[in-house]
C-alpha positions as CSV (number, residue, x, y, z in Angstrom):
1,M,96.1,91.9,117.4
2,F,97.3,88.4,117.9
3,A,96.7,86.3,121.1
4,S,100.2,85.8,122.5
5,H,99.2,82.5,124.1
6,T,98.1,81.1,120.7
7,L,101.4,82.0,119.1
8,D,103.3,80.5,122.1
9,Q,101.3,77.3,121.8
10,I,102.1,76.9,118.1
11,T,105.8,77.6,118.7
12,R,105.9,75.1,121.6
13,R,104.2,72.5,119.5
14,F,106.7,73.0,116.7
15,G,109.6,72.7,119.2
16,F,108.1,69.4,120.5
17,L,107.8,68.0,117.0
18,E,111.3,69.0,116.0
19,A,112.7,67.3,119.2
20,R,110.6,64.2,118.6
21,L,111.8,63.8,115.1
22,M,115.5,64.4,116.0
23,E,115.4,61.9,118.9
24,G,114.0,59.2,116.7
25,A,110.3,58.7,116.8
26,P,108.7,55.3,116.3
27,P,108.3,54.4,112.6
28,S,104.5,54.4,113.1
29,E,104.5,58.0,114.1
30,I,107.0,59.5,111.7
31,A,104.6,60.2,108.8
32,D,102.1,62.1,111.0
33,L,104.9,64.0,112.8
34,T,106.6,64.9,109.6
35,R,103.4,66.1,108.0
36,E,102.5,68.3,111.0
37,Y,106.1,69.6,111.3
38,A,106.0,70.7,107.6
39,E,102.6,72.4,108.1
40,L,103.7,74.3,111.1
41,K,107.2,75.4,109.9
42,P,106.0,78.3,107.6
43,V,103.6,79.4,110.4
44,V,106.4,79.5,113.0
45,T,108.6,81.4,110.5
46,Q,105.9,84.1,110.2
47,I,105.4,84.2,114.0
48,A,109.2,84.7,114.5
49,A,109.3,87.5,111.9
50,W,106.3,89.2,113.5
51,Q,107.6,88.9,117.0
52,Q,111.0,90.2,116.0
53,A,109.4,93.3,114.4
54,V,107.3,94.0,117.5
55,A,110.4,93.7,119.7
56,Q,112.4,96.0,117.4
57,H,109.5,98.5,117.3
58,A,109.5,98.6,121.1
59,E,113.2,99.1,121.3
60,A,113.1,102.0,118.7
61,R,110.3,103.7,120.7
62,A,112.4,103.5,123.9
63,M,115.3,105.1,122.0
64,L,113.2,108.2,121.2
65,A,113.9,109.4,124.8
66,D,117.6,109.6,124.0
67,A,118.3,112.8,122.2
68,E,121.5,111.4,120.5
69,M,119.6,108.3,119.3
70,R,116.3,110.0,118.3
71,A,117.1,110.4,114.6
72,L,118.2,106.8,114.3
73,A,115.1,105.7,116.2
74,E,112.7,107.7,114.0
75,E,114.3,106.2,110.9
76,E,113.9,102.7,112.4
77,L,110.3,103.3,113.3
78,A,109.5,104.6,109.8
79,R,111.0,101.4,108.4
80,L,109.1,99.1,110.8
81,D,105.8,101.0,110.4
82,A,106.1,100.3,106.6
83,E,106.9,96.7,107.1
84,M,104.6,95.6,109.8
85,P,101.3,95.7,107.9
86,E,102.7,93.3,105.4
87,L,104.1,91.0,108.2
88,E,100.7,91.2,110.0
89,H,98.9,90.1,106.8
90,A,101.3,87.3,106.2
91,L,100.9,86.0,109.7
92,R,97.1,86.2,109.5
93,L,97.2,84.1,106.3
94,A,99.5,81.6,108.0
95,L,97.2,81.3,111.0
96,L,94.1,80.5,108.8
97,P,92.8,77.0,109.5
98,K,94.2,74.6,107.0
99,D,92.0,72.4,104.8
100,S,93.2,68.9,105.8
101,A,92.7,67.7,102.3
102,D,94.8,70.4,100.6
103,A,98.0,68.2,100.3
104,R,96.1,65.2,99.0
105,P,96.0,63.9,95.4
106,A,92.7,64.8,93.6
107,L,90.3,62.8,91.4
108,I,88.8,64.9,88.7
109,E,85.5,63.8,87.2
110,L,84.4,65.4,83.9
111,R,81.0,64.9,82.2
112,P,79.2,66.6,79.4
113,G,76.1,68.7,80.5
114,T,73.6,70.3,78.2
115,G,74.5,70.7,74.6
116,G,74.7,67.2,73.1
117,E,77.9,66.3,71.1
118,E,79.3,69.8,71.5
119,A,79.1,69.4,75.3
120,S,81.0,66.1,75.0
121,L,83.7,67.8,72.9
122,F,84.0,70.7,75.4
123,A,84.4,68.2,78.3
124,A,87.3,66.6,76.3
125,D,88.8,70.1,75.9
126,L,88.6,70.7,79.7
127,M,90.2,67.3,80.3
128,R,93.2,68.3,78.1
129,M,93.3,71.7,79.8
130,Y,93.8,70.1,83.2
131,Q,96.2,67.6,81.9
132,R,98.4,70.4,80.5
133,Y,98.2,72.4,83.7
134,A,99.2,69.3,85.8
135,E,102.1,68.5,83.4
136,A,103.4,72.1,83.6
137,R,103.5,71.9,87.4
138,G,105.3,68.5,87.3
139,W,102.3,66.6,88.7
140,Q,101.6,63.0,87.8
141,V,98.4,62.3,85.8
142,Q,96.8,58.9,85.7
143,M,93.7,58.3,83.6
144,V,91.4,56.2,86.0
145,S,88.6,55.7,83.5
146,L,87.8,57.1,80.1
147,S,84.7,56.8,77.9
148,E,84.7,58.7,74.6
149,T,82.2,59.4,71.9
150,E,82.9,58.5,68.2
151,L,83.8,62.2,67.5
152,G,86.4,62.2,70.3
153,G,84.2,63.9,73.0
154,L,83.8,62.6,76.5
155,R,80.9,60.6,77.9
156,E,82.8,60.5,81.2
157,A,86.4,60.7,82.4
158,V,88.1,60.3,85.8
159,M,91.7,61.4,86.3
160,R,93.9,61.1,89.3
161,I,96.4,63.9,89.8
162,A,99.2,63.6,92.4
163,G,101.9,66.1,93.4
164,E,102.6,68.9,95.8
165,G,99.4,70.8,96.9
166,V,97.2,69.3,94.1
167,F,93.8,69.5,95.8
168,A,94.6,73.0,97.2
169,R,95.1,74.3,93.7
170,L,92.3,72.4,91.9
171,K,89.5,72.4,94.5
172,F,87.8,75.6,93.2
173,E,87.3,74.0,89.7
174,S,84.2,72.0,90.8
175,G,81.0,73.2,89.2
176,V,79.4,73.8,85.8
177,H,81.7,75.2,83.1
178,R,79.8,76.9,80.2
179,V,81.2,77.3,76.7
180,Q,80.0,79.7,73.9
181,R,81.4,78.9,70.5
182,V,80.5,77.7,66.9
183,P,80.6,73.9,67.1
184,V,82.5,72.0,64.5
185,T,79.2,70.3,63.6
186,E,77.5,73.6,62.9
187,S,77.3,74.5,59.2
188,G,75.5,77.8,59.6
189,G,78.2,79.5,61.8
190,R,75.8,80.0,64.7
191,I,77.2,80.3,68.3
192,H,76.0,77.5,70.6
193,T,76.0,77.5,74.4
194,S,76.7,74.2,76.1
195,A,78.2,73.0,79.4
196,A,80.3,70.4,81.1
197,T,80.5,69.5,84.8
198,V,83.7,69.1,86.8
199,A,83.9,67.5,90.2
200,V,87.3,67.7,92.1
201,L,87.4,65.2,94.9
202,P,90.3,64.8,97.4
203,E,91.6,61.2,97.3
204,A,90.5,59.2,100.3
205,E,92.4,56.5,102.0
206,E,91.0,53.3,103.5
207,V,91.6,54.7,107.0
208,D,89.4,57.7,106.1
209,I,86.4,55.8,104.8
210,D,85.5,52.3,105.8
211,I,83.1,50.7,103.4
212,P,81.5,47.5,104.9
213,V,81.0,44.7,102.4
214,Q,77.3,44.6,103.2
215,D,76.9,48.3,102.1
216,I,77.9,47.7,98.5
217,R,76.5,45.6,95.5
218,I,79.0,44.7,92.8
219,D,77.8,43.9,89.4
220,T,79.9,42.8,86.4
221,M,78.9,43.5,82.8
222,R,80.3,43.3,79.3
223,A,82.5,46.3,78.6
224,S,81.7,48.1,75.3
225,G,83.3,50.8,73.4
226,A,83.4,52.5,70.0
227,G,84.7,50.7,67.0
228,G,84.1,47.2,68.3
229,Q,86.5,47.6,71.3
230,H,86.3,44.8,73.8
231,V,84.3,42.6,71.5
232,N,86.3,39.5,72.4
233,T,86.7,40.2,76.1
234,T,84.9,38.5,79.0
235,D,82.5,40.4,81.3
236,S,85.1,42.7,82.9
237,A,83.3,46.0,83.5
238,V,82.4,46.6,87.1
239,R,79.5,48.6,88.6
240,I,79.5,49.2,92.4
241,T,76.4,50.6,94.1
242,H,76.7,52.0,97.5
243,L,73.4,51.0,99.0
244,P,73.1,53.5,101.9
245,T,73.6,56.5,99.6
246,G,72.6,55.2,96.2
247,I,76.0,56.3,94.7
248,V,76.8,54.3,91.6
249,V,80.4,54.0,90.3
250,T,81.5,52.1,87.1
251,S,84.9,51.2,85.6
252,S,85.4,49.6,82.2
253,E,89.1,48.8,81.9
254,K,90.3,45.4,80.6
255,S,90.9,43.8,84.0
256,Q,88.0,43.0,86.3
257,H,90.3,43.1,89.3
258,Q,91.6,46.5,88.3
259,N,88.0,47.7,87.7
260,R,87.0,46.7,91.3
261,A,90.0,48.6,92.7
262,I,89.3,51.7,90.5
263,A,85.6,51.8,91.3
264,L,86.3,51.4,95.1
265,Q,88.8,54.2,94.9
266,V,86.3,56.6,93.2
267,L,83.5,55.5,95.6
268,R,85.7,56.1,98.6
269,A,86.6,59.6,97.3
270,K,82.9,60.4,96.8
271,L,81.9,59.3,100.3
272,Y,84.9,61.2,101.8
273,D,83.7,64.3,99.9
274,M,80.2,63.9,101.2
275,E,81.6,63.8,104.8
276,R,83.5,67.1,104.0
277,Q,80.4,68.7,102.6
278,R,78.4,67.7,105.7
279,A,81.1,69.3,107.9
280,D,81.1,72.4,105.8
281,A,77.3,72.6,106.1
282,A,77.7,72.6,109.9
283,R,79.8,75.8,109.4
284,A,77.3,77.3,107.0
285,D,78.0,81.0,107.7
286,A,81.7,80.6,107.1
287,R,81.0,78.4,104.1
288,R,78.9,81.1,102.5
289,A,81.7,83.6,102.9
290,Q,84.0,81.4,100.9
291,V,84.5,81.2,97.1
292,G,81.7,79.0,95.7
293,S,79.5,76.6,97.6
294,G,81.0,73.3,96.4
295,D,77.6,72.8,94.6
296,R,78.3,70.7,91.5
297,S,75.3,72.4,89.8
298,E,76.7,76.0,90.3
299,R,77.7,77.7,87.1
300,I,81.2,78.9,87.9
301,R,82.8,79.9,84.6
302,T,82.1,80.8,81.0
303,Y,84.5,80.3,78.1
304,N,83.5,82.6,75.2
305,F,85.5,81.6,72.1
306,P,84.3,84.4,69.7
307,Q,85.4,87.0,72.2
308,G,88.5,85.1,73.3
309,R,87.6,85.5,77.0
310,M,87.2,83.4,80.1
311,T,85.0,84.8,82.9
312,D,84.9,83.3,86.4
313,H,81.5,84.4,87.8
314,R,82.4,83.8,91.5
315,I,85.0,86.6,91.6
316,N,84.0,88.6,88.5
317,L,87.4,87.9,86.9
318,T,87.6,88.1,83.1
319,L,90.7,87.2,81.1
320,Y,91.0,87.9,77.4
321,R,93.5,85.1,76.7
322,L,91.3,82.1,76.3
323,D,93.8,80.3,74.0
324,A,96.4,80.3,76.8
325,V,93.8,79.2,79.4
326,M,92.8,76.2,77.3
327,Q,96.4,75.3,76.9
328,G,96.6,74.9,80.7
329,D,97.7,78.4,81.8
330,L,95.4,78.5,84.8
331,D,97.6,80.0,87.5
332,E,96.2,83.5,87.2
333,V,92.6,82.4,87.8
334,I,93.5,79.9,90.5
335,D,95.7,82.4,92.3
336,A,92.8,84.9,92.2
337,L,90.3,82.3,93.5
338,T,92.7,81.3,96.3
339,T,93.3,85.0,97.3
340,A,89.5,85.6,97.3
341,D,88.9,82.6,99.5
342,Q,91.6,83.6,101.9
343,A,90.2,87.2,102.2
344,A,86.7,85.8,102.8
345,R,87.9,83.4,105.5
346,M,89.9,86.2,107.2
347,A,86.9,88.5,107.2
348,A,84.7,85.7,108.6
349,M,87.2,85.1,111.4
350,E,87.4,88.7,112.3
351,A,83.6,89.3,112.2
């Protein structure tokens, strides 16, 4: 069932953290202690509920030997037998290894794929879908960089989203999103298929990823935009090339200083994500059991406008309320992806 020494270790660690925080830990330790305490608290709550049910079950079984108490004991056993599978499942979920990035803010990169201008317009639709979802959850949305086409589509966009459990909720959105609809530029009414790519990266801190100065090349260039934008500005756009990996990041806001900071922030997130992917590859068997592979080229979802449906191909989930989805109502599909991932990881642990 559950290894008692593992449950005891978690409970003891939680008690240590609680005592350390109450007695006044050094300021340098408080953030880490508080984070670990918050992570363990729901686990310890589930452990206590499970252990209490086990103890009550043992007491009720002992009462069966007493003729006067047998009826009460049988009633108690029936209640506990009904409750314990749910308590066991909840504890198994609580004991699943946590993704250390789940609580972090996320950077979302959106780019058009195949499909020309229609792909650019669809990428813009996806950007608004994520903005609405974030706003509905009370998250903070910051546009890190934005490059648009003359028709209002996206050449590229990077958003930073911060709030409670952001990366945990959005991490399964990475991949190729395909759309089937009649483009606004189509006069014949024919349905076109196009695509956009989404990459969701956990935000990295400087302590996570150290980027030596000699590993990057920074180029400045004249920023350009539709409608004569930036015509009178100096060379402010920044392109940073990470020499060891060849990753190139650009930022074209008005301030060159701001562009350097933005480009480094995105580069740091990309390098941190590469490290996470490398660690996942080392656990290839478990990784294959999870939802998606994290491969940016994997087609994960189709948005079919004539039929009003959205299909997530990883879990074979189809929802016939595409309008609501595009308005940011993503909880049903995200909850289903999260549940499927948890089930796959539980199965992998038990195998």
